[in-house]
C-alpha positions as CSV (number, residue, x, y, z in Angstrom):
1,M,121.5,71.8,90.0
2,R,122.6,70.0,93.2
3,D,123.8,73.1,95.2
4,P,122.3,76.4,93.9
5,E,124.3,78.4,96.5
6,K,127.7,76.8,95.5
7,T,126.9,76.9,91.7
8,L,125.7,80.5,91.7
9,G,128.4,81.7,94.1
10,N,131.1,80.2,91.9
11,M,129.7,81.7,88.8
12,A,129.3,85.2,90.3
13,D,132.8,85.1,91.9
14,K,134.5,84.1,88.5
15,A,132.4,86.5,86.4
16,K,134.1,89.5,84.8
17,L,130.8,90.9,83.7
18,A,127.2,90.6,84.8
19,Y,124.1,91.6,82.8
20,L,121.5,93.8,84.5
21,S,118.1,94.2,83.0
22,Y,115.4,96.7,83.9
23,T,112.4,98.3,82.3
24,D,112.9,101.7,80.6
25,E,110.5,104.6,80.8
26,A,108.6,103.4,77.7
27,G,108.0,100.0,79.3
28,F,110.6,98.0,77.2
29,P,113.1,95.6,78.7
30,T,116.7,96.9,78.6
31,T,119.9,95.1,79.4
32,R,123.3,96.5,80.3
33,A,126.6,94.7,80.7
34,M,128.1,95.7,84.1
35,L,131.4,95.1,85.8
36,A,130.9,92.1,88.0
37,P,129.5,92.7,91.5
38,R,132.0,94.1,93.9
39,A,130.6,92.2,96.9
40,R,127.9,89.8,97.7
41,E,126.0,88.4,100.8
42,G,125.5,84.7,100.0
43,V,123.7,84.4,96.7
44,R,120.8,86.7,97.7
45,V,122.4,90.2,97.8
46,F,124.9,91.7,95.2
47,Y,126.6,95.1,95.1
48,L,127.5,96.8,91.8
49,T,128.9,100.2,91.0
50,T,127.4,102.7,88.5
51,N,126.9,106.3,87.6
52,T,124.2,108.1,89.5
53,S,123.3,110.0,86.3
54,S,122.7,106.8,84.3
55,Q,119.5,105.8,82.6
56,K,119.4,102.7,84.7
57,V,119.5,104.5,88.0
58,A,116.5,106.7,86.8
59,A,114.7,103.5,85.8
60,F,115.3,101.8,89.2
61,R,114.0,104.9,91.0
62,R,110.8,104.5,89.0
63,D,110.6,100.7,89.3
64,P,113.0,98.6,91.4
65,H,112.4,95.3,89.5
66,A,115.5,93.9,87.9
67,S,117.2,90.8,86.7
68,L,120.9,89.9,87.1
69,Y,122.4,87.4,84.8
70,F,125.7,85.5,85.0
71,V,127.1,83.4,82.2
72,D,129.8,80.8,82.0
73,T,130.7,80.8,78.3
74,R,133.2,77.9,78.8
75,F,130.4,75.5,79.7
76,F,127.5,77.4,78.1
77,R,125.4,77.7,81.2
78,G,123.9,80.7,82.9
79,I,121.9,81.9,85.9
80,S,119.2,84.5,85.8
81,L,118.2,86.1,89.1
82,C,115.0,88.1,89.5
83,G,114.7,90.7,92.3
84,R,114.8,94.3,93.3
85,I,117.4,97.1,93.2
86,E,118.0,99.8,95.8
87,V,120.1,102.8,94.8
88,L,122.6,103.5,97.6
89,E,124.3,106.9,97.9
90,D,125.5,106.8,101.5
91,T,129.2,107.1,102.2
92,E,129.4,103.7,104.0
93,S,128.0,101.8,101.1
94,K,130.2,103.6,98.6
95,C,133.4,103.1,100.6
96,R,132.5,99.4,101.1
97,I,133.0,98.6,97.5
98,W,135.3,101.3,96.3
99,R,138.5,100.1,94.6
100,E,141.7,101.6,93.6
101,G,141.4,102.7,90.0
102,D,137.8,103.7,90.3
103,E,138.9,107.4,90.0
104,R,138.9,106.8,86.1
105,Y,135.1,106.5,86.3
106,Y,134.5,108.8,89.3
107,P,137.2,111.6,89.2
108,Q,136.1,113.1,92.5
109,G,136.7,109.8,94.4
110,V,134.4,108.0,96.7
111,D,132.4,111.3,97.3
112,D,131.8,111.8,93.6
113,P,128.1,112.7,93.3
114,D,128.0,110.6,90.0
115,Y,129.1,107.4,91.9
116,C,126.5,105.2,93.6
117,V,126.0,101.6,94.5
118,L,123.3,99.2,93.2
119,K,122.1,96.7,95.8
120,F,120.4,93.8,94.1
121,T,118.4,91.5,96.3
122,A,117.4,88.3,94.6
123,Q,114.1,86.6,95.1
124,K,114.2,83.7,92.7
125,G,116.3,82.3,89.9
126,R,116.5,80.2,86.8
127,Y,119.6,78.0,85.9
128,Y,120.4,76.8,82.4
129,S,122.9,74.1,81.7
130,N,123.1,71.0,79.3
131,F,120.0,72.1,77.4
132,K,117.8,72.2,80.4
133,S,116.5,74.9,82.6
134,E,115.3,74.8,86.2
135,D,113.8,77.3,88.6
136,F,115.0,77.7,92.1
137,E,114.2,79.8,95.2
138,I,116.7,82.0,97.0
139,P,116.9,81.3,100.7
140,D,116.5,84.2,103.0
């Protein structure tokens, strides 16, 4: 991969879904399909929405280690990022990524107590394309 930031950025921006993995309370890996991140800071920090009451939020409060995966099915390539999740419930974070139509998931609006933001901070990654994989570091 010649330019990890460009390749990953393009995949993240075009994704309709992302796959978020965590460890459940019994120690098993669990993966959830998520709506694509609503915002990102370079290719290090990604912001996603979810329900505060979800199993994944409880899991991240126990153990913040996570993996975020983007796939390009057209060219059969993917990027797996390893990092940590922070569960954000402050108004500023919630307003930052709120979109019109989110009321269908969070009927009380941006102040819905069941609405929170997951801030994923990547530490390293692995890229798969053309039957080859390569590891890469995420710049600070």
